C-alpha positions as CSV (number, residue, x, y, z in Angstrom):
1,M,7.2,32.5,-10.4
2,N,7.9,30.4,-7.6
3,F,4.6,29.8,-6.2
4,S,4.0,28.3,-9.8
5,R,7.0,26.5,-10.2
6,N,6.5,24.8,-6.8
7,L,3.0,24.1,-7.4
8,I,3.6,22.3,-10.6
9,I,6.5,20.5,-9.3
10,A,4.0,19.1,-6.2
11,M,1.2,18.3,-8.4
12,G,3.7,16.0,-10.9
13,A,4.9,14.3,-8.5
14,T,1.4,13.4,-6.8
15,I,0.5,12.1,-9.8
16,V,3.4,10.1,-10.6
17,A,3.2,8.4,-7.0
18,F,-0.4,7.8,-7.7
19,C,0.3,6.0,-10.8
20,T,2.5,3.4,-8.7
21,L,-0.1,2.8,-6.5
22,Y,-2.6,1.7,-8.9
23,T,-0.9,0.2,-11.9
24,P,-1.6,-3.1,-11.4
25,Q,-5.3,-3.2,-11.0
26,P,-6.3,-3.8,-15.1
27,M,-3.6,-6.6,-15.7
28,L,-4.9,-8.4,-12.1
29,P,-6.4,-11.3,-14.4
30,M,-3.9,-11.7,-16.7
31,L,-1.4,-11.8,-13.7
32,A,-3.8,-14.4,-12.0
33,E,-3.9,-16.3,-15.6
34,Q,0.1,-15.8,-15.5
35,F,1.1,-17.2,-12.0
36,S,-1.8,-19.5,-11.7
37,I,-3.1,-18.1,-9.1
38,S,-7.1,-17.2,-8.0
39,S,-8.5,-14.0,-8.8
40,A,-8.7,-13.5,-4.6
41,D,-4.8,-14.0,-4.2
42,A,-4.0,-11.6,-6.9
43,G,-6.2,-8.8,-5.7
44,L,-3.4,-9.5,-2.6
45,L,-1.2,-7.2,-5.2
46,M,-3.3,-4.0,-4.0
47,T,-3.6,-5.0,-0.6
48,A,-0.2,-5.4,0.4
49,T,0.3,-1.3,-0.9
50,L,-2.9,-0.1,0.9
51,L,-2.4,-2.6,4.0
52,P,0.9,-0.2,5.1
53,L,-0.7,2.6,4.2
54,G,-3.8,2.1,6.6
55,F,-1.2,1.4,9.7
56,A,1.7,4.2,8.8
57,P,-0.2,7.3,10.3
58,V,0.0,5.2,13.7
59,V,3.7,4.1,13.3
60,Y,5.3,6.7,11.8
61,G,4.4,9.3,14.3
62,Y,7.1,7.1,16.4
63,F,9.9,7.9,14.3
64,L,9.5,10.2,11.9
65,Q,9.3,14.0,13.5
66,A,9.9,16.9,11.8
67,I,11.8,15.7,8.9
68,P,12.6,18.2,5.9
69,A,9.5,17.7,3.3
70,K,12.4,17.9,0.2
71,L,14.7,15.2,2.3
72,M,11.5,13.1,2.5
73,L,10.7,13.3,-0.9
74,S,13.9,13.2,-2.2
75,V,14.8,9.7,-0.4
76,A,11.2,8.1,-0.8
77,L,11.0,9.0,-4.4
78,S,14.7,7.7,-5.3
79,L,13.7,4.0,-3.3
80,L,10.2,4.4,-5.1
81,M,11.9,4.3,-8.2
82,L,14.0,1.5,-7.9
83,D,11.3,-0.8,-6.4
84,Q,9.9,0.1,-9.8
85,F,12.8,-1.2,-11.7
86,A,12.9,-4.2,-9.7
87,F,9.7,-5.5,-10.9
88,Y,11.2,-6.3,-14.2
89,F,13.4,-9.0,-12.5
90,A,10.4,-10.5,-10.7
91,T,10.0,-14.2,-11.5
92,E,7.4,-15.2,-8.6
93,F,4.4,-14.1,-7.5
94,W,5.5,-13.6,-4.3
95,H,8.4,-11.5,-5.4
96,L,5.7,-9.0,-6.8
97,I,3.8,-9.1,-2.8
98,V,7.4,-8.0,-1.4
99,L,7.9,-5.1,-4.2
100,R,4.1,-3.8,-3.7
101,A,4.7,-4.4,0.2
102,F,8.0,-2.3,0.1
103,Q,5.9,0.8,-2.0
104,G,3.1,0.9,0.4
105,L,6.1,1.8,3.6
106,L,7.3,4.7,1.0
107,L,3.9,5.9,-0.5
108,P,2.8,7.3,3.3
109,A,5.7,9.5,3.7
110,I,5.7,10.6,-0.3
111,F,1.8,11.3,0.1
112,T,2.6,13.3,3.3
113,A,5.3,15.6,2.6
114,L,3.6,16.2,-0.6
115,M,0.1,17.4,1.3
116,T,2.5,19.4,3.7
117,Y,4.2,21.4,0.7
118,C,0.8,21.8,-0.5
119,A,-0.4,23.4,2.4
120,S,2.4,25.2,3.0
121,M,2.6,27.1,-0.5
122,V,-0.7,29.3,0.5
123,A,-2.7,31.4,3.2
124,K,-4.6,29.6,5.7
125,D,-7.9,31.0,4.1
126,R,-6.9,29.2,1.1
127,I,-5.4,25.6,2.3
128,R,-8.9,24.0,1.8
129,N,-8.9,25.1,-2.1
130,M,-5.5,23.7,-2.5
131,M,-6.5,20.5,-1.2
132,G,-9.5,20.3,-3.2
133,W,-6.4,20.8,-5.8
134,Y,-3.9,18.1,-4.4
135,I,-7.1,15.3,-4.2
136,G,-7.9,16.0,-7.6
137,A,-4.0,15.2,-8.8
138,T,-4.4,12.0,-7.2
139,V,-7.6,11.2,-8.9
140,V,-5.3,11.5,-12.4
141,G,-2.7,9.9,-10.8
142,G,-4.7,6.9,-10.3
143,F,-6.6,7.4,-13.3
144,S,-3.1,7.4,-15.4
145,G,-1.4,4.6,-13.4
146,R,-4.4,2.2,-14.4
147,V,-3.8,2.8,-17.9
148,V,-0.4,2.7,-18.4
149,G,-0.6,-0.9,-16.9
150,G,-3.3,-1.5,-19.1
151,F,-1.1,-0.4,-22.0
152,F,1.8,-2.1,-21.8
153,A,0.3,-5.4,-20.3
154,T,-1.5,-5.6,-23.7
155,S,1.0,-3.9,-26.2
156,Y,4.3,-4.9,-24.6
157,D,5.1,-7.0,-21.3
158,W,3.4,-6.0,-17.7
159,R,6.8,-6.0,-16.8
160,F,7.4,-2.4,-19.0
161,A,4.5,-0.8,-17.2
162,F,6.8,-1.0,-13.8
163,V,10.0,-0.1,-15.6
164,V,8.0,2.8,-17.2
165,L,6.8,4.5,-14.4
166,G,10.4,4.1,-12.5
167,L,11.5,6.2,-15.6
168,M,9.0,9.0,-14.7
169,L,10.0,9.1,-11.0
170,I,13.5,10.2,-12.2
171,V,11.5,13.6,-13.3
172,P,10.2,14.5,-9.7
173,V,13.6,13.8,-8.5
174,I,15.3,15.7,-10.3
175,L,12.8,18.3,-10.2
176,L,12.9,18.7,-6.5
177,R,16.2,20.2,-6.5
178,Y,14.6,23.5,-8.1
179,V,11.7,23.5,-5.7
180,S,12.5,26.6,-3.6
181,A,11.0,26.6,-0.4
182,D,10.8,23.4,2.3
183,A,8.3,22.7,5.5
184,E,8.6,20.0,8.2
185,V,6.6,16.9,7.6
186,N,5.3,16.4,11.3
187,F,3.9,13.0,12.0
188,E,1.8,13.2,15.1
189,R,2.1,10.6,17.6
190,L,-1.2,8.9,17.8
191,D,-1.4,7.4,21.6
192,P,-3.7,5.0,23.1
193,H,-5.0,7.5,25.4
194,T,-6.1,10.4,22.9
195,I,-7.2,7.7,20.1
196,F,-9.6,6.4,22.7
197,R,-10.6,9.9,23.5
198,V,-11.5,10.8,20.3
199,L,-13.3,7.4,19.2
200,K,-15.2,7.9,22.6
201,N,-17.2,10.7,20.6
202,P,-20.0,10.0,18.3
203,A,-19.9,12.0,15.6
204,F,-16.2,10.7,15.0
205,R,-16.8,6.9,15.8
206,Y,-20.2,7.1,13.2
207,S,-17.7,9.3,10.4
208,Y,-14.8,6.7,10.7
209,L,-17.5,3.7,10.3
210,S,-19.1,5.2,7.6
211,I,-16.3,5.7,5.5
212,F,-15.0,2.9,6.4
213,S,-17.9,0.8,5.0
214,V,-18.1,3.2,1.6
215,F,-14.3,2.7,0.8
216,F,-14.7,-0.9,1.4
217,V,-17.6,-0.9,-1.3
218,Y,-15.5,1.0,-3.5
219,A,-12.0,-0.7,-3.3
220,G,-13.9,-4.0,-4.0
221,V,-15.7,-2.9,-7.0
222,L,-12.6,-1.3,-8.8
223,N,-10.5,-4.7,-7.6
224,V,-13.0,-7.5,-8.6
225,L,-14.0,-5.3,-11.6
226,P,-11.6,-6.6,-14.1
227,F,-12.5,-10.4,-13.4
228,R,-16.1,-9.7,-13.7
229,L,-15.6,-7.9,-17.3
230,Q,-13.0,-11.0,-18.1
231,E,-16.4,-13.5,-17.2
232,I,-18.2,-11.2,-19.4
233,D,-15.9,-11.1,-22.4
234,A,-13.1,-13.5,-22.0
235,S,-10.6,-11.9,-24.9
236,I,-11.1,-8.5,-23.5
237,S,-7.4,-6.6,-22.7
238,P,-5.9,-5.0,-19.7
239,L,-6.0,-1.7,-21.9
240,R,-9.8,-2.1,-22.4
241,I,-10.2,-3.0,-18.9
242,S,-8.4,0.3,-17.9
243,G,-10.7,2.6,-19.9
244,L,-13.7,1.3,-17.8
245,Y,-12.1,3.2,-15.0
246,I,-12.4,6.6,-16.9
247,G,-15.1,7.6,-14.9
248,Y,-12.8,7.5,-11.6
249,L,-11.8,11.1,-13.0
250,V,-15.2,12.3,-11.8
251,G,-13.5,12.9,-8.9
252,V,-10.9,15.7,-10.2
253,P,-14.1,18.4,-10.4
254,I,-16.1,16.9,-7.2
255,A,-13.1,17.3,-5.1
256,I,-12.1,21.1,-6.6
257,F,-15.9,21.7,-6.2
258,S,-17.1,19.3,-2.9
259,Q,-17.6,22.4,-0.9
260,R,-19.6,24.6,-3.3
261,I,-21.9,21.5,-4.5
262,M,-22.6,20.5,-0.9
263,R,-23.7,24.0,-0.2
264,A,-25.7,24.1,-3.1
265,I,-27.5,20.8,-1.5
266,G,-28.3,21.9,1.8
267,N,-25.8,20.2,4.3
268,D,-23.8,17.4,5.5
269,K,-26.7,15.0,6.1
270,K,-28.0,15.5,2.7
271,A,-24.9,15.6,1.0
272,L,-23.8,12.1,2.1
273,L,-27.2,10.7,1.2
274,V,-26.9,12.0,-2.2
275,G,-23.6,10.4,-2.3
276,L,-25.1,7.0,-1.2
277,L,-27.9,7.6,-3.3
278,L,-25.3,7.4,-6.2
279,N,-23.1,4.4,-5.1
280,A,-26.4,2.3,-4.9
281,V,-27.7,3.1,-8.1
282,G,-24.1,2.0,-10.0
283,L,-24.2,-1.1,-7.7
284,L,-27.3,-1.7,-9.3
285,A,-26.3,-0.8,-12.9
286,F,-22.9,-3.7,-12.1
287,L,-25.4,-5.9,-12.1
288,T,-26.0,-5.7,-16.3
289,S,-23.4,-7.8,-18.2
290,D,-23.1,-4.7,-21.0
291,I,-20.0,-3.4,-20.6
292,T,-21.3,0.2,-22.6
293,I,-23.6,0.4,-19.2
294,L,-21.0,-0.2,-16.5
295,L,-18.4,2.7,-18.2
296,V,-21.7,4.8,-17.8
297,M,-22.3,4.3,-14.4
298,M,-18.9,4.2,-13.5
299,F,-19.4,7.9,-13.8
300,G,-22.0,7.9,-10.8
301,F,-20.5,5.5,-8.7
302,A,-17.4,7.3,-8.9
303,A,-18.7,10.5,-8.1
304,G,-20.6,9.2,-5.0
305,F,-17.7,7.9,-3.5
306,F,-15.8,10.8,-4.1
307,F,-18.4,13.2,-2.8
308,I,-18.9,11.0,0.1
309,H,-15.3,11.0,1.1
310,A,-14.7,15.0,0.8
311,T,-17.8,15.7,2.8
312,L,-16.8,13.4,5.6
313,S,-13.3,14.2,5.3
314,G,-14.3,18.4,5.5
315,L,-16.7,17.1,8.1
316,V,-14.2,15.5,10.7
317,N,-11.8,18.1,10.5
318,H,-15.0,21.1,11.6
319,L,-15.7,18.7,14.6
320,A,-11.9,18.6,15.5
321,Y,-12.0,21.3,18.3
322,E,-9.1,19.7,19.9
323,H,-6.4,16.8,18.6
324,K,-6.9,17.4,14.9
325,G,-3.7,15.6,14.0
326,V,-5.1,12.4,15.6
327,V,-8.6,12.7,14.1
328,N,-7.0,13.6,10.5
329,G,-4.4,10.4,11.5
330,L,-7.4,8.1,12.6
331,Y,-9.2,8.9,9.2
332,V,-6.4,8.2,6.9
333,S,-5.8,5.0,8.6
334,I,-9.4,3.9,8.4
335,Y,-9.4,4.5,5.0
336,Y,-6.9,2.5,3.8
337,I,-7.4,-0.3,6.0
338,S,-10.9,-0.5,4.3
339,G,-9.2,-0.1,1.3
340,A,-6.6,-3.0,2.4
341,L,-9.8,-5.3,3.4
342,G,-11.9,-4.3,0.4
343,T,-9.0,-5.3,-2.5
344,W,-9.0,-8.7,-0.5
345,L,-12.2,-10.3,0.9
346,P,-14.3,-9.5,-1.8
347,G,-12.5,-11.6,-4.3
348,Y,-13.0,-14.2,-2.0
349,I,-16.7,-13.5,-2.1
350,Y,-16.6,-13.2,-5.8
351,D,-14.6,-16.4,-6.3
352,Q,-17.0,-18.8,-3.8
353,F,-20.5,-16.8,-4.7
354,G,-20.7,-14.8,-8.0
355,W,-20.9,-11.4,-9.0
356,N,-24.5,-10.6,-8.1
357,N,-24.1,-12.0,-4.7
358,L,-21.2,-9.8,-4.0
359,I,-23.5,-6.7,-5.3
360,T,-25.8,-8.4,-2.8
361,V,-23.1,-7.6,-0.1
362,F,-22.1,-4.3,-1.0
363,I,-25.4,-3.5,-1.0
364,G,-26.2,-4.4,2.3
365,T,-23.1,-2.3,3.4
366,L,-24.0,0.6,1.9
367,G,-27.5,0.4,3.8
368,L,-25.3,0.4,6.6
369,S,-23.6,3.3,5.9
370,T,-27.1,4.8,5.3
371,W,-28.2,4.4,9.2
372,L,-24.7,5.4,10.2
373,V,-24.4,9.1,8.3
374,L,-28.8,9.1,10.2
375,K,-26.8,8.7,13.6
376,L,-24.1,10.7,12.8
377,R,-26.4,13.7,12.1
378,I,-28.4,13.0,15.0
379,D,-25.0,13.3,17.4
380,V,-23.6,16.4,15.2
381,H,-27.1,18.1,15.7
382,E,-26.8,17.5,19.7
383,R,-22.9,18.5,20.1
384,E,-24.0,21.7,17.8
385,E,-26.7,22.2,20.2
386,S,-25.1,21.2,23.5
387,G,-21.6,23.5,21.9
C-alpha cells in the first residue's frame, strides 16, 4: 500500500514538474508577436530554463550534499509554485526570461530528488525498470505542459496557463507529507580531474557527442516548429500547435520497453542506427507543408530520439566501471546544454535562412551523429576485447 501511494505521488509530481518545463513552447509565436521580438529571441524562454539544467550537475554538487529528498522537494516545489503565479504579473519579455531562469535553477533539484525517490522504492534489480516509468512520466508531463499552454493561450490569456500550473503544483506539495519513506539526495562533485579522466575514454566521449548532436536536432525542431506551422497557416492557434506534439507521447512505451526493443534488434549499434534512421526520415518529412503529414511523422521522429536517448543512457551506465556519478552527471549536463543550444541557435538559422536550410543543417548534424555512433561501437568493441 505504501509503495503504491509513494509511487503515485512521485509520478504525479514528476508529471506536474515537467509540465512547467515545456508550457511556453506552443505559445512562442503568440508571445513573439505580443512582445514584438523575433522567433529566435522568443526561443530564449526555453533556453533560459534548459541552460541552468545543464550546469546544475556540476555546480550543485558543491553545496547540495546528502539533503533529504522530501525537504528538497517541498522547498523547491513550493518556490516553483510561487514562480508560476508570478507570471500573471509579467508585463515585459525580460520578466518572463528571469522567471524561466529561476525555474531552471529549481528543476534540477526537483528532478534529482524525484529520481532518488523512485530508485529507493525498489530493489536494485528493478531500478532500471523504475527509471523507465520515471522517464515515461516525464514524457507525459512534457506533452501535458504543451497542451496546457496551448489551450489557455488560445481560449483565455496566456498568463492563465502559468497560474493553472501553479495551482496544480499545490497538489504534490500537500501530498508529499503522506510519503512514508525518505532518501538522501547526493549530488556528486564533478571535479576537473575526474571529468578529464572520463572524457579521455573514447567510448564516453563519443557517447556524449552523440547525445549532444541528437538532442540539439530534436530540441531545435520542437522549438522552431511552432513558427514553421504559423508560416504554413497564419491563423493557426497555440492549441492546434500543441496538438502536433502528440507524437511526443510515443516516448512513454519507448522508455518503458527500450531494453526489450534493443534486445530484439540485436545490439547497441543496431539500436542507435535504427533510432538515427527514424530521426532522419522524420526530418525529411518535415520539409512538407502538409500539417497532417507533419503530425504523423512526429511519431517516428520522436520515437527515434527517445530510443537513442534510452540506449545511450543505458550504454554509458554499462560502461561506467567507476565514477558512475560523474559519468551520469556529465551525461545530464551535456544533454541539457545541448537542449539549451538547440532552443537558441536554430531560431536564428531559421530567421536568416528559412526552414528548408535549417532542416539541411539538422540532416548534416545527424550525419555527424551516425559517424560518432560507428566510432563508438568500434571503441566499445575494442574495450570489451581488451577487458
